C-alpha positions as CSV (number, residue, x, y, z in Angstrom):
1,M,0.0,0.0,0.0
2,I,1.0,3.6,-0.6
3,G,1.0,6.1,2.3
4,N,1.5,9.7,3.0
5,V,5.1,10.7,4.0
6,H,4.1,12.3,7.3
7,H,1.8,9.5,8.2
8,I,4.5,6.9,7.6
9,L,7.1,8.9,9.6
10,D,4.7,9.0,12.5
11,Q,4.6,5.2,12.6
12,I,8.3,4.9,13.0
13,S,9.1,4.6,16.6
14,V,12.3,5.8,18.3
15,W,13.9,3.3,20.7
16,H,17.2,2.6,22.4
17,D,18.9,-0.5,23.7
18,L,22.3,-1.7,24.9
19,A,23.6,-1.9,21.3
20,S,22.6,1.6,20.5
21,H,24.2,3.0,23.6
22,I,27.4,1.2,22.8
23,M,27.4,2.6,19.2
24,L,26.7,6.1,20.5
25,I,29.7,5.9,22.9
26,G,31.9,4.8,20.1
27,I,30.7,7.5,17.8
28,V,31.3,10.3,20.3
29,Q,34.7,8.9,21.3
30,G,35.7,8.5,17.6
31,V,34.8,12.1,16.7
32,F,36.5,13.4,19.9
33,L,39.7,11.4,19.2
34,S,39.8,12.2,15.5
35,L,39.6,15.9,16.1
36,I,42.4,15.8,18.8
37,I,44.6,13.7,16.5
38,M,44.1,16.0,13.5
39,F,44.7,19.1,15.6
40,R,47.8,17.8,17.2
41,A,49.2,16.1,14.0
42,A,48.8,19.1,11.7
43,K,52.4,18.5,10.4
44,N,52.4,14.7,10.8
45,A,50.7,13.2,7.7
46,A,50.9,9.7,9.0
47,V,49.0,10.4,12.2
48,A,46.6,12.8,10.4
49,F,45.5,9.8,8.2
50,L,44.6,7.9,11.4
51,G,42.5,10.9,12.5
52,W,40.7,10.9,9.1
53,T,40.1,7.2,9.4
54,L,38.4,7.6,12.8
55,L,36.4,10.5,11.6
56,F,35.1,8.6,8.5
57,Q,34.2,5.6,10.8
58,S,32.3,7.9,13.2
59,I,30.3,9.6,10.4
60,V,29.4,6.2,8.9
61,F,28.3,4.7,12.2
62,L,26.3,7.8,13.1
63,D,24.3,7.0,10.1
64,V,23.9,3.4,11.3
65,Y,23.0,4.7,14.8
66,L,20.2,6.9,13.4
67,C,18.8,4.1,11.2
68,Y,18.9,1.6,14.0
69,T,17.2,3.8,16.6
70,G,14.6,5.3,14.3
71,L,16.1,8.8,14.7
72,M,16.6,8.8,10.9
73,K,13.0,9.7,10.6
74,Y,14.0,13.3,11.5
75,V,16.8,13.5,8.9
76,I,15.4,11.3,6.1
77,P,16.9,13.4,3.3
78,W,20.4,12.2,4.6
79,N,19.6,8.5,4.5
80,D,22.3,6.5,2.8
81,S,24.4,9.6,2.2
82,T,27.5,8.2,3.9
83,E,27.9,5.2,1.6
84,P,30.8,6.7,-0.4
85,I,32.6,7.5,2.9
86,V,32.5,3.8,3.8
87,L,34.6,3.2,0.6
88,L,37.2,5.8,1.9
89,I,37.9,4.0,5.2
90,G,40.1,1.3,3.5
91,P,42.3,3.8,1.6
92,A,42.7,6.0,4.6
93,I,44.0,3.1,6.7
94,Y,46.4,2.1,3.9
95,F,47.6,5.7,3.6
96,F,48.2,5.8,7.4
97,I,50.2,2.5,7.3
98,H,52.2,3.6,4.2
99,R,53.1,7.0,5.6
100,L,54.1,5.6,8.9
101,L,56.4,2.9,7.5
102,V,57.7,4.4,4.3
103,R,57.8,8.0,5.5
104,K,57.6,9.4,2.0
105,P,55.0,12.1,1.0
106,L,51.8,10.9,-0.6
107,N,50.7,13.5,-3.1
108,I,47.6,13.4,-5.2
109,K,49.5,12.2,-8.3
110,K,50.4,9.1,-6.4
111,I,47.1,8.3,-4.6
112,W,44.4,9.6,-7.0
113,I,43.7,6.0,-8.2
114,H,42.6,5.1,-4.7
115,F,39.7,7.5,-5.0
116,I,38.2,6.0,-8.1
117,L,35.9,3.6,-6.3
118,P,34.4,6.0,-3.7
119,V,34.1,9.0,-6.1
120,G,32.8,6.8,-8.9
121,Y,30.2,5.3,-6.6
122,A,29.2,8.8,-5.4
123,L,28.7,9.9,-9.0
124,T,26.4,7.0,-9.8
125,Q,24.2,7.9,-6.8
126,I,23.6,11.5,-7.7
127,P,20.1,10.6,-9.0
128,Y,19.4,9.2,-5.5
129,Y,20.9,12.1,-3.6
130,T,18.8,14.6,-5.6
131,A,15.7,12.3,-5.4
132,P,12.4,13.3,-3.7
133,I,12.1,12.6,0.0
134,E,9.7,9.7,-0.8
135,V,12.5,7.8,-2.5
136,K,14.8,8.1,0.5
137,L,12.1,7.2,2.9
138,N,11.3,4.1,1.0
139,A,15.0,3.1,0.9
140,Y,15.0,3.4,4.7
141,L,11.8,1.5,5.2
142,G,13.1,-1.3,3.0
143,A,16.1,-1.8,5.2
144,Y,14.6,-1.3,8.6
145,H,10.8,-1.1,8.5
146,S,9.7,-3.3,5.7
147,H,6.3,-3.9,7.5
148,L,5.3,-0.3,7.0
149,D,3.5,1.1,3.9
150,T,5.8,2.8,1.3
151,A,5.5,6.4,0.2
152,N,4.1,7.4,-3.2
153,V,6.8,8.0,-5.8
154,P,6.0,9.6,-9.1
155,D,6.0,7.0,-12.0
156,S,8.3,9.3,-13.9
157,F,11.1,8.9,-11.4
158,S,13.9,6.5,-12.6
159,H,15.5,4.1,-10.2
160,G,18.4,3.4,-12.6
161,Y,21.0,4.2,-9.9
162,H,20.0,0.8,-8.3
163,W,22.1,-1.1,-10.8
164,I,25.2,-0.4,-8.6
165,K,23.5,0.3,-5.3
166,D,22.3,-3.4,-5.1
167,Y,26.0,-4.4,-5.2
168,F,27.1,-1.9,-2.5
169,H,27.9,-4.6,0.1
170,Y,30.1,-6.4,-2.4
171,L,32.0,-3.2,-3.1
172,V,32.5,-2.7,0.6
173,L,33.9,-6.2,1.0
174,F,36.1,-5.8,-2.0
175,S,37.5,-2.5,-0.7
176,F,38.3,-3.9,2.8
177,L,39.8,-7.1,1.4
178,F,41.9,-5.2,-1.2
179,Y,43.3,-2.8,1.3
180,S,43.9,-5.5,3.9
181,L,46.0,-7.3,1.3
182,L,47.7,-4.2,0.1
183,S,48.6,-3.1,3.7
184,A,49.8,-6.6,4.6
185,A,52.1,-6.7,1.5
186,L,53.5,-3.3,2.6
187,V,54.2,-4.4,6.1
188,W,55.8,-7.6,4.9
189,K,58.0,-5.6,2.5
190,E,59.2,-3.2,5.2
191,R,59.7,-5.7,8.0
192,K,63.5,-6.3,7.3
193,R,64.3,-2.6,6.8
194,I,62.5,-1.6,10.0
195,A,64.3,-4.4,11.9
196,S,67.7,-3.0,10.8
197,L,67.0,0.5,12.1
198,P,68.3,1.7,15.5
199,G,65.9,2.2,18.4
200,N,63.0,0.1,19.7
201,A,60.5,2.7,18.6
202,K,61.1,1.8,14.9
203,K,60.2,-1.8,15.7
204,D,57.2,-0.5,17.7
205,K,56.0,1.2,14.5
206,Y,56.2,-2.1,12.7
207,T,54.3,-3.8,15.4
208,F,51.6,-1.1,15.4
209,T,51.2,-1.1,11.7
210,R,51.1,-4.9,11.6
211,N,48.4,-4.9,14.3
212,S,46.5,-2.3,12.2
213,V,46.5,-4.7,9.3
214,L,45.1,-7.4,11.6
215,V,42.4,-5.1,12.7
216,L,41.5,-4.3,9.1
217,T,41.4,-8.0,8.3
218,A,39.2,-8.6,11.4
219,L,36.9,-5.9,10.2
220,F,36.6,-7.5,6.8
221,I,35.7,-10.8,8.5
222,V,33.1,-9.1,10.6
223,L,31.6,-7.4,7.6
224,F,31.5,-10.6,5.6
225,S,29.8,-12.5,8.5
226,V,27.2,-9.8,9.0
227,F,26.5,-9.3,5.3
228,Y,26.1,-13.1,4.9
229,S,23.9,-13.5,8.0
230,Y,21.6,-10.5,7.6
231,E,19.5,-9.1,4.7
232,D,19.8,-5.4,3.9
233,D,21.2,-3.5,6.8
234,G,19.8,-5.5,9.6
235,G,23.1,-6.4,11.2
236,D,24.9,-3.1,10.8
237,H,24.6,-2.4,14.6
238,L,26.9,-5.4,15.2
239,I,29.5,-3.8,13.0
240,G,28.9,-0.6,15.0
241,I,29.6,-2.4,18.2
242,F,32.9,-3.7,16.7
243,N,33.8,-0.2,15.6
244,T,33.3,1.0,19.2
245,A,35.7,-1.7,20.4
246,I,38.3,-0.6,17.8
247,T,37.9,3.1,18.7
248,F,38.5,2.5,22.4
249,L,41.4,0.2,21.7
250,T,43.0,2.9,19.6
251,S,42.3,5.4,22.4
252,A,44.0,3.1,24.9
253,I,47.1,2.7,22.8
254,I,47.4,6.5,22.2
255,L,46.9,7.2,25.9
256,M,49.5,4.6,26.9
257,E,52.0,6.3,24.5
258,S,51.1,9.7,25.8
259,R,53.6,12.0,27.5
260,F,51.1,12.2,30.4
261,F,52.6,9.1,31.9
262,E,56.2,10.3,31.7
263,K,57.6,11.0,35.1
264,S,59.3,14.0,33.7
265,W,56.2,15.9,34.4
266,V,57.0,15.8,38.1
267,A,60.6,14.6,38.2
268,D,63.9,16.3,38.2
269,K,65.5,17.1,34.9
270,Y,67.4,13.9,34.4
271,E,65.5,11.6,36.7
272,T,63.6,9.8,33.9
273,L,66.6,9.0,31.7
274,K,67.5,5.8,33.5
275,G,65.8,2.8,32.0
276,N,64.4,4.7,28.9
277,S,64.1,3.0,25.6
278,I,66.8,4.9,23.8
279,A,70.6,4.9,24.3
280,F,73.0,7.7,23.5
281,E,74.8,5.4,21.1
282,E,71.7,5.2,19.0
283,I,71.5,9.0,18.8
284,E,75.2,9.1,17.8
285,H,74.6,6.5,15.1
286,A,71.6,8.4,13.8
287,A,73.4,11.7,13.8
288,E,76.4,10.2,12.0
289,S,74.3,8.1,9.6
290,E,74.5,9.5,6.1
291,Q,76.1,12.5,7.8
292,F,72.8,13.8,9.1
293,Y,74.5,16.8,10.7
294,L,75.7,18.2,7.4
295,N,72.1,18.9,6.4
296,E,71.4,22.6,7.1
297,N,67.8,21.7,7.9
298,A,68.8,19.1,10.5
299,S,66.6,19.6,13.6
300,L,65.9,18.0,16.9
301,K,62.5,16.8,15.6
302,S,63.9,15.3,12.4
303,L,66.5,13.4,14.5
304,A,63.8,12.2,16.9
305,D,61.8,11.0,13.9
306,I,64.7,9.0,12.5
307,L,65.0,7.4,15.9
308,G,61.3,6.9,16.3
309,S,61.5,8.7,19.6
310,N,60.3,12.0,20.9
311,S,62.2,15.3,20.8
312,N,62.0,15.8,24.6
313,L,63.7,12.4,25.3
314,V,66.4,12.9,22.6
315,S,67.2,16.4,23.9
316,K,67.5,15.2,27.5
317,M,69.8,12.4,26.5
318,I,72.1,14.7,24.5
319,N,72.2,17.1,27.4
320,S,72.9,14.4,29.9
321,K,75.8,12.8,28.0
322,T,77.4,15.9,26.5
323,G,76.4,18.8,28.7
324,S,75.3,20.6,25.5
325,N,72.0,21.3,23.8
326,F,71.1,19.9,20.5
327,N,72.4,22.8,18.5
328,D,75.8,22.8,20.1
329,Y,75.9,19.0,19.7
330,I,75.3,19.2,16.0
331,N,77.5,22.3,15.5
332,L,80.4,20.6,17.1
333,K,80.2,17.8,14.6
334,R,80.0,20.4,11.8
335,V,83.0,22.3,13.1
336,R,85.1,19.1,13.3
337,M,84.2,18.3,9.7
338,A,84.9,22.0,8.7
339,K,88.4,21.7,10.3
340,E,89.1,18.6,8.2
341,R,87.9,20.3,5.0
342,L,89.9,23.5,5.7
343,C,93.0,21.3,5.8
344,D,92.0,19.1,2.9
345,S,93.5,20.0,-0.5
346,N,90.4,18.6,-2.2
347,Y,88.5,21.6,-0.8
348,A,91.2,24.2,-1.4
349,H,89.1,25.7,-4.3
350,L,86.3,26.6,-1.8
351,T,86.2,29.8,0.2
352,V,86.0,29.6,4.0
353,E,82.4,30.6,3.8
354,A,81.6,27.9,1.2
355,I,83.2,25.3,3.5
356,G,80.9,26.5,6.2
357,H,77.9,26.0,4.0
358,S,79.2,22.6,2.9
359,V,79.1,21.3,6.5
360,G,75.5,22.5,7.2
361,F,75.8,26.1,8.4
362,K,73.1,28.4,6.9
363,S,75.1,31.6,7.2
364,K,78.6,32.9,7.5
365,S,78.0,34.4,11.0
366,A,76.6,31.1,12.3
367,F,79.7,29.3,11.0
368,Y,82.1,31.7,12.5
369,N,80.4,31.9,15.9
370,A,80.2,28.1,16.2
371,F,83.8,27.6,15.0
372,K,85.2,30.2,17.4
373,K,83.2,28.7,20.3
374,H,84.4,25.2,19.8
375,V,88.0,25.9,18.4
376,G,88.8,29.1,20.1
377,E,89.6,31.1,17.0
378,S,87.9,32.0,13.7
379,P,88.1,29.7,10.7
380,S,90.4,32.1,8.9
381,S,92.8,32.2,11.8
382,F,92.7,28.4,12.1
383,L,93.5,28.1,8.4
384,K,96.4,30.5,8.6
385,T,97.8,28.6,11.6
386,Q,97.6,25.3,9.7
387,N,99.2,26.8,6.6
388,A,102.0,28.2,8.7
389,Q,102.6,24.9,10.4
390,K,102.9,23.3,6.9
391,D,105.4,25.8,5.8
392,D,107.5,25.2,8.9
């Protein structure tokens, strides 16, 4: 039978149970956590992708929550509007894993192909998105309230978009399976390189990304089980409960890695160095590796990133072992190299200032000040002294 829209909406009851409460908690936590991550990781693309993943999941399961509880009756025009976002979750997780392990920028030229499925699907659904409210109401009724009368839809309206909408569940399964395999292949490929890097944090990154792949695979299994066991969207609340578990697990991991638990918040300056997960030898190896200190853009943060540690810990360890801050520590290495090059005939064609630039100093004044601080005389005076000794 055909019914009036308002009459049908009045028959849809709003209700809540344990499943809906669990979903709502996960949605709120997911939005909260994603916003914090994206705010704090403005310059960290890897972590930002994790934030986007959590946000996408939260938006999708807000849709599921509204449908499950009947609250969708108040926002019927938005029914099924999050379907393309579902197809973005797999790529977002893969981008996160790739950026965390490979640590190379992902620009649109490299990743555009991953948007073909979600964007393509969204384009095919434009007729649905622009359809009358009756069409969207009937779509909701078919999935959650098939016992109610449907709304009257003009005979002239075309349901041609259904040719792909009917296969949406298969597209979702394909997306999660494809990105599970793609992520697993990446983790497998990087395992040996990560194992050879100094610092436990690098290995922790491998473990975290490996576990992310396992969660993605588990999500695929849950999706397959639910889609196989339920018709339409009847089991989506079970996926929502699983999503809540993932969100709180992610929150727990982030919280455990937080600086909040470092004793340095209340301890003396070097009290927390004993028993930490990084040794000064690892810092030395990283600073010397590929002559890191010769890069004029070398920074405490970039050194910490190489070590997979945090800037605060690296700074404390350098200060504790050398009595110098990071800048003095790096500049001393640069000055030592500059002394070698000033005496090396292979660099005789360079001016003193050019040698300063070659060892990482951005300006002549920075080079002269650091050289005089660590050697006791200017580079020019040092060079004259060395030449005089050769003549003698």
